[in-house]
C-alpha positions in Angstrom: 11.4 -8.9 -7.4 14.5 -9.4 -5.2 13.9 -9.0 -1.5 16.5 -7.9 0.9 16.7 -10.6 3.5 18.0 -10.1 7.1 19.1 -13.6 7.9 20.6 -14.8 4.6 24.1 -14.4 5.9 25.8 -15.0 9.2 26.7 -12.0 11.4 30.3 -10.9 11.8 31.7 -10.5 15.3 31.8 -6.9 16.6 30.5 -5.6 13.2 27.3 -3.9 12.2 26.2 -2.9 8.7 23.6 -0.1 8.5 21.8 0.7 5.2 20.6 4.3 4.9 17.8 4.6 2.3 16.7 8.1 1.1 16.7 10.7 -1.6 18.7 13.4 0.2 22.4 12.6 -0.6 23.8 15.4 1.5 21.9 14.4 4.6 22.7 10.7 4.1 26.4 11.5 4.0 26.3 13.7 7.1 24.4 11.1 9.0 26.7 8.3 7.8 29.8 10.3 8.9 28.3 10.9 12.3 27.5 7.2 12.8 30.9 6.0 11.7 32.7 8.6 13.9 31.0 7.4 17.1 33.5 5.7 19.4 32.4 2.3 20.4 33.6 -1.3 20.6 31.8 -2.2 17.4 32.9 -1.6 13.8 30.0 0.1 12.1 29.8 0.2 8.3 27.3 2.4 6.6 25.9 1.8 3.1 23.9 4.3 1.2 21.0 3.7 -1.3 18.5 6.1 -2.9 15.8 3.4 -3.1 15.3 -0.4 -2.8 15.8 -2.9 -4.4 19.6 -3.0 -4.3 21.3 -4.0 -7.5 21.4 -7.8 -7.9 24.8 -8.0 -9.6 26.8 -7.7 -6.4 24.4 -9.6 -4.1 27.0 -12.3 -3.2 29.6 -9.9 -2.0 27.2 -7.6 -0.2 27.5 -7.8 3.6 24.7 -8.8 5.9 22.5 -5.7 6.6 21.7 -5.4 10.3 19.6 -2.2 10.2 17.7 -0.4 7.5 17.1 3.3 8.2 14.5 4.7 5.8 15.0 8.5 5.7 11.8 10.4 4.8 11.8 14.1 4.1 8.3 15.3 4.7 8.8 18.3 2.5 9.0 16.0 -0.5 6.1 13.8 -1.7 8.7 11.9 -3.8 10.6 11.0 -0.6 7.4 9.5 1.0 6.4 7.6 -2.2 9.9 6.2 -2.7 9.9 5.0 0.9 6.6 3.2 0.4 8.0 1.6 -2.8 11.2 0.6 -1.0 9.3 -1.2 1.8 8.0 -3.7 -0.7 11.6 -4.9 -1.3 12.3 -5.8 2.4 11.7 -9.3 3.7 9.2 -9.5 6.6 12.1 -10.6 8.9 13.4 -7.0 8.8 10.3 -5.8 10.6 11.5 -7.6 13.8 13.5 -4.7 15.0 15.8 -4.1 12.0 13.9 -1.2 10.3 13.3 2.4 11.5 12.0 5.5 9.9 14.0 8.8 10.3 11.8 11.7 9.5 13.1 15.2 8.6 11.1 18.3 7.9 8.3 17.6 10.4 8.4 21.1 11.9 8.0 22.8 8.5 4.6 24.5 8.5 4.1 24.1 4.8 4.2 20.2 5.0 0.7 18.7 4.5 -0.5 17.0 7.7 -1.6 14.0 5.6 2.1 13.0 4.9 3.0 12.7 8.5 -0.3 10.9 9.3 0.4 8.4 6.4 3.9 7.8 7.6 2.7 7.2 11.2 0.1 4.6 9.9 2.9 2.8 8.0 5.2 2.8 11.0 2.5 1.6 13.4 1.3 -1.2 11.0 4.9 -2.5 10.6 5.8 -2.0 14.3 8.8 0.2 13.4 10.2 3.1 15.3 9.5 6.6 13.9 12.4 9.0 14.8 12.4 12.7 14.1 15.4 14.9 13.4 16.1 18.2 11.6 18.4 18.3 8.6 18.9 22.1 8.8 
């Protein structure tokens, strides 16, 4: 099992690399565009992945990942389970402020309460922020 490690490469000056991990390609692309279009003094690159682990074949050329955003759509049980699986492929060093959960679909009345409760437990146990947004 190949772990994604936060400190395996040196950081680049005025550059941040964000990895968005989630099953909703459309939402990922919209979010990535919004992040990149923000005006700031830092060059932000956004990478997209459906799940972790990332492919090992281009590991040498892969930039250092500064932030992992795990996108969880509460309307989908698959989204939650793939997030739980992806967490196993992150080195513990990422849980020192380099991982957050971005939750969509929390207002949907048909979403089982247990999904949100389960995700909250995971976020608390890993000391990771749990952010809510709407994808509609």
